[in-house]
C-alpha positions in Angstrom: 15.3 -21.4 -19.1 16.9 -19.4 -16.4 20.6 -20.4 -16.0 21.5 -17.7 -13.4 19.7 -16.5 -10.3 17.9 -13.3 -11.3 16.2 -10.7 -9.1 14.2 -7.6 -9.9 14.2 -4.6 -7.6 12.6 -1.2 -7.3 15.6 1.0 -6.3 15.6 4.6 -5.1 18.9 6.6 -5.1 20.3 10.1 -5.2 23.5 9.0 -6.9 24.0 7.8 -10.5 21.5 4.8 -10.7 24.0 2.6 -12.6 26.6 3.2 -9.9 24.2 2.4 -7.2 23.1 -0.8 -8.9 26.7 -1.9 -9.2 27.2 -1.3 -5.5 24.3 -3.6 -4.8 25.7 -6.2 -7.1 29.2 -6.0 -5.5 27.8 -6.1 -2.0 26.0 -9.3 -2.6 28.7 -11.2 -4.4 32.5 -10.8 -4.7 32.8 -7.1 -4.1 33.9 -5.2 -1.1 34.2 -1.4 -0.4 38.0 -1.7 -1.0 40.0 -4.2 -3.1 41.3 -7.1 -1.1 44.0 -9.7 -1.9 42.6 -12.6 -3.9 39.8 -10.5 -5.5 41.1 -11.1 -9.0 39.4 -10.1 -12.2 39.0 -13.8 -12.9 37.2 -14.3 -9.6 34.9 -11.4 -10.2 34.1 -12.7 -13.7 33.3 -16.1 -12.3 31.4 -15.2 -9.1 30.4 -11.5 -9.4 26.8 -10.4 -9.6 25.9 -8.7 -12.9 23.6 -5.7 -13.6 21.4 -7.2 -16.3 18.9 -4.4 -16.8 18.3 -0.8 -15.6 15.2 1.3 -16.4 15.0 4.7 -14.8 11.4 5.4 -13.9 11.8 9.1 -13.0 12.6 11.5 -10.2 10.6 11.9 -6.9 10.4 14.7 -4.4 12.8 13.3 -1.8 14.2 10.2 -0.2 11.7 7.8 1.2 13.9 6.4 3.9 16.5 8.0 6.2 20.2 7.3 6.3 21.0 7.5 2.6 23.6 9.6 0.9 22.1 13.0 0.0 21.9 14.5 -3.5 20.2 17.1 -5.5 17.8 14.6 -7.2 16.3 11.3 -6.1 15.4 8.9 -8.8 13.6 5.6 -8.9 14.7 2.8 -11.2 13.8 -0.8 -11.8 16.9 -3.0 -12.0 17.7 -6.7 -12.5 20.7 -8.3 -10.9 21.9 -11.9 -11.6 24.2 -14.3 -9.8 25.8 -17.5 -11.0 24.2 -20.6 -9.5 27.6 -21.7 -8.2 27.7 -18.9 -5.7 25.0 -20.6 -3.5 24.0 -23.8 -5.2 20.3 -24.7 -5.0 20.0 -23.6 -1.4 17.0 -21.5 -0.3 18.3 -20.0 3.0 21.5 -18.8 1.3 19.5 -17.7 -1.8 17.6 -15.4 0.7 20.9 -14.1 2.1 22.0 -13.3 -1.5 18.9 -11.6 -3.0 17.6 -10.1 0.3 20.7 -9.7 2.5 22.8 -6.6 3.1 21.1 -4.5 0.5 18.3 -2.6 2.1 20.5 -0.7 4.5 23.2 0.5 2.0 23.8 4.3 2.0 23.6 4.3 -1.8 19.9 3.7 -1.7 17.1 5.5 0.0 14.6 2.8 -0.9 14.9 -0.8 -2.2 12.1 -3.4 -2.7 12.5 -6.9 -4.0 9.9 -7.3 -6.7 10.5 -10.8 -8.1 13.1 -13.4 -8.8 13.7 -16.4 -11.1 15.6 -19.5 -10.4 17.4 -22.2 -12.4 15.8 -25.6 -12.6 18.3 -26.9 -10.0 16.1 -25.4 -7.3 13.1 -27.4 -8.5 15.0 -30.6 -8.2 16.4 -29.7 -4.7 13.2 -28.7 -3.0 9.8 -30.5 -2.5 7.5 -27.7 -3.3 3.8 -28.2 -2.4 2.9 -31.8 -2.0 -0.8 -31.2 -2.2 -1.5 -27.7 -3.6 -4.9 -27.0 -5.1 -5.8 -30.5 -6.4 -4.6 -32.4 -3.3 -6.4 -30.0 -1.0 -9.6 -30.3 -2.9 -9.4 -34.1 -2.8 -8.8 -34.2 1.0 -11.5 -31.7 1.7 -14.0 -33.3 -0.7 -14.6 -30.0 -2.5 -14.3 -30.6 -6.2 -15.2 -27.2 -7.4 -15.9 -23.7 -6.3 -14.2 -22.0 -3.4 -13.6 -23.8 -0.1 -15.6 -21.9 2.5 -13.7 -21.5 5.7 -13.5 -19.8 9.0 -11.2 -19.1 12.0 -11.7 -20.1 15.6 -12.5 -17.0 17.5 -11.9 -15.7 20.2 -8.3 -16.3 19.0 -7.1 -17.2 22.5 -9.0 -17.9 25.7 -11.0 -20.9 24.7 -10.0 -24.2 26.3 -9.9 -27.5 24.3 -13.5 -28.4 25.0 -14.8 -25.0 24.1 -12.8 -25.0 20.9 -14.2 -28.4 20.0 -17.7 -27.3 20.7 -17.3 -24.4 18.3 -15.8 -26.7 15.7 -18.8 -29.0 16.0 -21.1 -26.0 15.5 -19.2 -25.0 12.4 -19.1 -28.5 11.0 -22.9 -28.8 11.4 -23.2 -25.5 9.6 -21.6 -27.0 6.5 -18.2 -25.4 6.6 -15.4 -26.9 4.5 -12.4 -25.6 6.3 -11.5 -24.4 9.9 -8.2 -23.0 11.1 -6.7 -22.2 14.4 -5.9 -18.5 14.9 -2.2 -17.8 14.5 -2.1 -16.8 18.2 -3.3 -20.2 19.3 -0.6 -22.8 19.2 0.3 -24.6 22.5 -0.7 -22.2 25.3 -1.3 -23.4 28.8 -5.0 -22.7 28.6 -5.4 -24.7 25.3 -2.6 -27.2 25.0 -2.0 -28.5 21.4 -2.6 -32.2 22.1 -5.7 -31.7 24.2 -7.1 -29.4 21.5 -6.4 -31.7 18.7 -7.9 -34.7 20.5 -11.1 -32.8 21.4 -11.6 -31.2 17.9 -10.9 -34.5 16.0 -13.4 -36.3 18.2 -16.2 -34.0 17.1 -15.1 -33.8 13.5 -14.9 -37.6 13.3 -18.4 -37.9 14.8 -19.6 -35.4 12.1 -17.9 -37.3 9.4 -19.5 -40.6 10.5 -22.9 -39.0 10.4 -22.6 -37.1 7.2 -19.7 -38.5 5.2 -18.0 -35.1 5.1 -14.6 -34.7 6.7 -14.1 -31.0 7.6 -10.5 -29.9 7.0 -9.1 -28.3 10.2 -5.7 -26.6 10.1 -4.1 -27.1 13.5 -1.5 -24.5 14.3 1.6 -26.5 15.2 4.1 -23.5 15.1 7.0 -24.2 17.4 10.5 -25.6 17.5 11.3 -28.2 14.8 11.1 -31.4 17.0 7.8 -30.1 18.5 6.3 -29.4 15.1 7.2 -32.9 13.8 5.6 -34.5 16.9 2.5 -32.3 16.6 2.2 -33.2 12.9 2.3 -36.9 13.8 -0.4 -36.5 16.4 -2.7 -34.7 13.9 -2.0 -37.4 11.3 -2.5 -40.3 13.6 -5.8 -38.9 14.8 -7.1 -38.6 11.2 -6.5 -34.8 10.7 -6.0 -33.5 7.2 -4.1 -30.2 7.6 -1.5 -28.4 9.7 -0.8 -24.7 9.9 2.5 -22.9 10.5 3.4 -19.2 11.0 6.2 -19.1 8.4 7.8 -15.9 9.6 8.1 -17.3 13.1 9.7 -20.6 12.1 11.9 -19.4 9.3 13.0 -21.2 6.1 14.9 -23.9 8.1 11.8 -24.7 10.2 9.5 -24.8 7.2 11.8 -27.0 5.2 12.2 -29.5 8.1 8.4 -29.6 8.5 7.8 -30.0 4.7 10.2 -32.9 4.4 8.4 -34.6 7.3 4.8 -33.9 6.6 2.2 -36.2 5.2 -0.5 -33.5 5.4 -1.1 -30.1 3.6 0.7 -27.2 5.1 -1.4 -24.1 5.6 1.2 -21.2 5.6 0.2 -18.1 7.6 1.9 -14.9 6.8 1.5 -13.0 10.1 4.1 -10.4 10.3 3.9 -9.7 6.6 3.4 -6.0 7.3 6.9 -5.4 8.6 8.3 -6.8 5.4 6.1 -4.9 3.0 4.1 -2.0 4.3 6.4 0.8 3.1 6.3 0.8 -0.7 10.0 1.7 -1.0 11.3 -1.1 1.3 11.2 -4.9 1.7 9.4 -7.5 -0.4 6.6 -7.8 -2.9 4.4 -10.7 -2.2 5.1 -12.6 -5.5 8.8 -12.7 -4.6 8.3 -13.5 -0.9 5.8 -16.2 -1.5 8.0 -18.1 -4.0 10.4 -19.0 -1.1 7.6 -20.6 0.9 5.9 -22.3 -2.1 9.2 -23.9 -3.0 9.9 -24.8 0.6 6.6 -26.8 0.8 3.6 -24.6 1.5 0.2 -25.8 0.1 -1.9 -22.8 1.1 -0.8 -19.2 1.5 -2.6 -16.2 3.0 -3.1 -13.3 0.6 -5.4 -11.0 2.7 -8.7 -10.1 1.0 -10.5 -7.4 -0.9 -11.7 -4.4 1.0 -9.9 -5.9 4.0 -9.4 -4.6 7.5 -5.7 -3.9 6.9 -3.7 -1.3 4.9 -3.2 -3.4 1.7 -5.1 -2.3 -1.4 -7.2 -4.6 -3.6 -4.7 -4.5 -6.5 -2.0 -5.9 -4.2 -4.3 -8.6 -2.9 -5.2 -9.8 -6.4 -1.6 -9.7 -7.5 -0.6 -11.8 -4.5 -3.4 -14.4 -5.2 -2.5 -14.7 -8.8 1.1 -15.2 -8.0 0.2 -18.2 -5.9 -1.3 -20.0 -8.9 1.5 -19.0 -11.4 4.2 -21.6 -12.4 7.7 -21.2 -11.1 9.6 -23.6 -13.3 9.2 -25.4 -16.6 9.2 -28.7 -14.8 7.3 -27.8 -11.6 4.5 -25.4 -11.2 4.6 -25.0 -7.4 1.0 -23.6 -7.5 -0.6 -23.2 -4.0 -4.1 -22.4 -2.9 -4.5 -18.7 -2.1 -6.4 -18.0 1.2 -8.6 -14.9 1.4 -9.3 -13.6 4.8 -9.5 -10.4 6.9 -13.1 -9.0 6.9 -14.5 -11.2 4.0 -18.3 -11.3 3.7 -20.9 -11.9 1.0 -20.0 -8.5 -0.5 -16.6 -9.4 -2.0 -17.1 -12.6 -4.0 -18.1 -10.9 -7.3 -15.1 -8.7 -7.5 -12.8 -11.4 -6.2 -13.9 -13.9 -8.8 -13.9 -11.4 -11.7 -10.4 -10.2 -10.9 -8.9 -13.5 -10.0 -10.6 -15.5 -12.8 -10.8 -18.7 -10.7 -12.5 -20.2 -7.7 -9.4 -22.1 -6.7 -9.1 -20.5 -3.3 -10.0 -20.8 0.4 -12.4 -18.1 1.4 -12.4 -17.6 5.2 -14.9 -15.4 7.0 -15.2 -15.1 10.8 -17.9 -12.6 11.5 -19.3 -13.2 8.0 -20.4 -16.6 9.2 -20.7 -16.5 13.0 -22.5 -13.2 13.1 -25.1 -13.9 10.5 -28.5 -12.8 12.1 -29.9 -16.3 11.4 -26.9 -18.2 12.7 -23.7 -19.8 11.3 -25.5 -22.4 9.1 -27.2 -19.6 7.3 -24.0 -17.6 7.2 -22.2 -20.5 5.4 -25.1 -20.9 3.1 -25.1 -17.2 2.3 -21.4 -17.3 1.4 -22.0 -20.3 -0.9 -24.9 -18.5 -2.6 -22.8 -15.4 -3.1 -20.0 -17.4 -4.7 -22.5 -19.4 -6.9 -23.9 -16.1 -8.1 -20.4 -14.6 -8.7 -19.3 -17.6 -10.7 -22.6 -17.6 -12.7 -22.2 -13.9 -13.4 -25.5 -13.0 -11.7 -25.7 -9.7 -9.8 -26.1 -9.9 -6.1 -29.6 -8.5 -5.8 -30.9 -10.6 -8.7 -29.6 -13.8 -7.1 -30.8 -12.8 -3.6 -34.4 -12.4 -4.9 -34.6 -16.2 -4.9 -32.0 -17.1 -2.2 -33.2 -15.9 1.3 -29.8 -16.7 3.1 -28.0 -14.3 0.8 -30.7 -11.8 0.9 -30.7 -11.6 4.7 -26.9 -11.3 4.7 -26.9 -8.5 2.2 -29.6 -6.6 4.1 -27.6 -7.0 7.3 -24.4 -5.7 5.9 -26.1 -2.8 4.1 -28.1 -1.7 7.1 
């Protein structure tokens, strides 16, 4: 059991690595660059951060980032720092200020990346974590096994409420499990939130009454706290089953306020993730970053997708997805549903399933559904067939020989 807050970093420095690590520890606890009155040895012992572990990985050609102290040799090291719980208490915003505060800009380092962290059980007791997670999401969506097949309303902006609802009706008829607003569509003048929700829920309710299937729609309620609460209540009162929030936009305080209010799953969108992560020597790893939002109350979290349209490689995507399903505490797992997106088609399910080892995920495809040459219903069917084949361990072409929807999609992508 973790009794202190612990954080792992990849550190790059041109000075002695132990000295650099101790500067980081001092900066983020009781230390200053000069001794000050009251900074006694007893206080440092009680409240100072500790260097728990240091492994030098080797030297590199030069500094990755500007502004650092220069030296003859730049080395990388993996370090673990720890803090007493009493420094912050079980407080997520102030935890973030501690483990990811004034560290990245210190002159002693030319690169610093937060890799992971571990928390005492007090945090599990203080924060809600996901209220629905994998099992609750499956129950609300009526999808007991296999991936939830989903899509995104596109064009991302420009459609009015009735046009959005018409597209949602088409997708529901096609057999989709999950639909989400684009992160750019929240409460714009051309598609106000309330009008959009009322229009979409009307067609989804009609579909549910005809078929018995209630499509899960994640309405993007991103905004100020009072607005998000009111938008949540509207979705709930109209029978909706999911809300979406851009977590980097609303921050931990906004997310926590929504999570403590919500009666619906929270679909957490990571837009802006690149500015926190794209440089390998700076920022956050996904497993560390996602822990904040999982504990704060996210139920679904975007992880990108294999062979995606962005810069992230497949190893990073799989590590992100696996981290969503890993436990955080002895008493509370905080597992959330990973959401695959960004250029996903019938081509990726085999590798995705083989590497992830589970179908507990939401698999969203835009063009992979809407652009199928035989229409969106066949696009949805082709994705389901691809996933059925992947789970059964049957190669794509063998399965496609007896499944025309998959065959036509494979031929289209390969042509």
